[in-house]
C-alpha positions in Angstrom: 14.2 -6.9 -6.5 11.1 -9.0 -6.4 10.0 -7.5 -9.7 13.3 -8.3 -11.3 13.2 -11.9 -10.2 9.6 -12.5 -11.2 9.6 -10.7 -14.5 11.4 -13.3 -16.7 9.4 -16.2 -15.3 6.0 -14.4 -15.4 6.8 -13.2 -19.0 7.5 -16.8 -20.2 4.3 -18.1 -18.3 2.2 -15.4 -19.8 3.4 -16.1 -23.4 1.7 -19.5 -23.1 -1.5 -18.1 -21.7 -2.2 -15.0 -23.6 0.2 -15.3 -26.6 3.5 -13.5 -27.3 1.8 -10.4 -28.5 0.0 -9.6 -25.3 2.4 -11.2 -22.8 4.5 -8.0 -22.0 1.3 -5.7 -21.9 -0.5 -8.2 -19.6 2.6 -8.4 -17.3 2.9 -4.6 -17.1 -0.8 -4.3 -16.2 -0.5 -6.8 -13.5 2.5 -5.1 -11.9 0.6 -1.7 -12.3 -2.3 -3.1 -10.5 -0.2 -4.4 -7.7 1.5 -0.9 -7.4 -2.0 0.7 -7.2 -3.1 -1.6 -4.6 0.0 -1.1 -2.5 -0.4 2.7 -2.7 -4.0 2.5 -1.6 -3.0 0.2 1.2 -0.4 2.6 2.4 -2.8 5.5 2.1 -5.5 3.7 4.1 -3.5 2.0 6.8 -0.3 4.0 7.6 -1.2 6.7 10.0 -0.2 10.4 9.5 2.7 11.3 11.9 3.4 14.7 10.7 4.1 17.1 13.6 4.3 14.4 16.3 7.4 13.7 18.3 9.1 10.3 18.1 7.9 9.5 21.7 4.2 10.2 20.6 4.6 7.9 17.6 6.3 5.2 19.8 3.5 5.3 22.3 0.9 5.1 19.5 2.4 1.9 18.2 3.0 0.4 21.6 -0.5 0.8 22.7 -2.0 -0.6 19.5 -5.0 1.6 19.5 -6.0 4.7 17.4 -6.0 8.0 18.9 -7.3 11.4 17.7 -3.7 12.7 17.5 -2.7 10.2 14.7 -5.2 9.8 12.0 -5.2 8.1 8.6 -5.8 10.5 5.8 -8.9 8.5 4.7 -10.6 8.5 8.2 -12.0 11.8 9.1 -12.0 13.0 12.7 -15.2 14.5 14.3 -15.0 16.6 17.5 -11.4 15.2 18.3 -12.6 11.7 18.1 -11.5 9.3 15.5 -14.3 7.9 13.5 -13.5 4.3 12.5 
């Protein structure tokens, strides 16, 4: 919904900055860069909860600390300890 609201405004603003020919391409590139950043953020920050019960997940988020049972896919574990 945010993209739908921002698209016309951003398109018109970009027409004045980069010209009418490049406005659409630039706008799509900006939105693509935001999507790639969001994907990497989720991949790096959201812990893997596959195979854990809801109670374990709840305890993890309530404690606010990382444990060996819940790991981010980008952070390898060594000897059941999470390397941060």
